[in-house]
C-alpha positions, 0 to 999 in steps of 0.5 A: 520490477519491484519498487520498495520505498524504504523510509524511516525518522533520521537516526533510525537506521535506513541506511543499514538496511538498505545496505543489506538490501543491496548486498542482497541484490537490490537496486538501491536509489538513495534519495540522500545521495542524489540529493548531494549529487544534484547540488555539486558544484557547477550544477543547476541545483547549486546555482538555484540554492544560491539564487534563492538563499544567497552566497552565504550557503557556499563554502570557501571552495565554492562547495555547498555548505550543508550546516549553513544552508540548514540554518536558513532552509529548516528556520521556518516552513516557507524556507524548507518548501523553497528548498524542497521546490528546488531539490526534490524535482532534481532527484526526481529526474535522477531517480527515473534515470536510474530505475529506467536503466535497471533490469525489468526483474530488478528489485528497486530500493528507493530510500526516502526520508521524507517519504511519509511526509510527501505523501508518496506511498501510493507510488511504491508496491510496498512501504518499508518503515525502519523504526527506532523510538525518538529518545533512542534516536536522539542518543544515537544522533548525538553520540554517532553523529555529533549532532546537538541535542537541540538540532536533534530534536529539531529534525525529528520534530520536523519529520513525521510522527510514528503515528503517520509512519504506521499507517503508511508501512506495509512493513515494519521493521524495529531496529531498536536491537544490538548492530546487526541484530536487524539483518535477519529481519531484512533477508527474511523480508527479501527472500519470503516477500520481496523475491516472490512478490517481484516474480508474481508481478512479473508472471501475472500470478496472484498470491492465494491464501486458503479460505480459513476464518481467522480473528478480525484484524484491526490492521485490516481497515489501514491495509485496505486504505494502502491498497486503495491508495495504490489502486487510485493512481493506476486506475485514474479517471476511470474509477468512479469510486474505490470501496473496502468492501467484503468481511474485512471491511465490517469491524469485529467481524471475523473473516478470511484474511483477504482484503476485498477492494471494489473499483466502480467503473463506468463500463466493462470497456473502462474495466479492461482499460485499467487492467495493464495498469492494475497489473503494473501497480501489482494486481494481476487479472484473473479469469472471472469465470472461477470467481463470479459473483453469487446471484440471487437464485431468484429473479428481482427485475432481471437482477439474476440476468448474467449480462449485468452481473459482469466483472472483472477481477484482480489480485494482489501479487503481494504474498504478505497481503492477500487481496481481491480486486473486484472491478464492477460497473457502476449501478449493476446489481453486484456493484450495488450488493457490495457496498449494500451488504457491508454497510447492512452488517455493519449496522446490524450487529445480529446479522454479522454474528449470523454470517459470522456463524455461516462463514466458519461453517463454510471455512469447516467445509473447505478445511483440508482441501489443498487444492486452491481453486476446489477450497474456494468452491468449497467454501462458496458452495457452503455459503450460497443457501443463505446468500439466496435468502441474504439477498432479499433481506438486505434489500428489505433492510435497505428500504426500511433504512432509506439506504443510498450508495 
């Protein structure tokens, strides 16, 4: 099962996108619809609202007078929190019931207006944000919903900013075009990303990309943060720390378009304990024999001993964002070196430039090799001689700078 969080500002067109996703086969969980359902006449939700805000929020027929509720609930932050405290748990319960009843291979689309405001992104495999600029949204709200301009602007101001939504978005859908123009974007998303992503999760397949070096992308850091956000609840207390490592963690450094994340655990027992949880979160495990960490060719106090270089390895099932997830033991050489190497490259631009050249030649060595494992082997073999020396250089730098974890 794939869980997709769909959000966007009021008037951006989430319902349009949700409709297309549903027509394609998605199981829709609409928070707005559920929010109405849980406060219908005779429900516990409506009783709690009248107990909190008074009987003046009721219409003559005993149903909820939504404009009257909005007038008192959106007036200040305290009232808004009271409203959310009543409605959100009830919606959450109903949502769980729908998801539990969905097929194991379903793509569940949860339409949640306040997903970003509620910091709910980490609990979805993907977050899709539908965007339209604020002024256009005001025009739509006043023209299509007959909402007063002041009310439209107040609703928009009370929601997350575009910057906050961009930080949370795995997929950004621009809905500024003519009616119907967004449909093709949604269909491409469904066919090229959502369907294979769901299949990969169900079958334990990791999305792969050829080890080709690309120009540094400033978006890598935000993408890594979103991945870390999803890994953290899956790992729970077993994770000592979770870090963005590797070349994509070094600003300005060209790299393979693969995010490397390191989960630090206390033991390999803990690494195995989180395996199933990582898989359900969208990060299946991979046989580590093909992805072992490069060990120095020389002995350094037993650090070349394979017994202290073990790890567990996972990858992202999302074809739109390849990622390697290394689960390593706290204090072991490979765990320390991943952090050291990243910090060394961040601080010494000359070494970063040197390494970029090494990686470019490694990418050339792998060019034309169609088999993924063979390409990775060629890529890593081309870097290995440099790493044998760089390992010692990095630790010398650590001593000179008093570097610590």
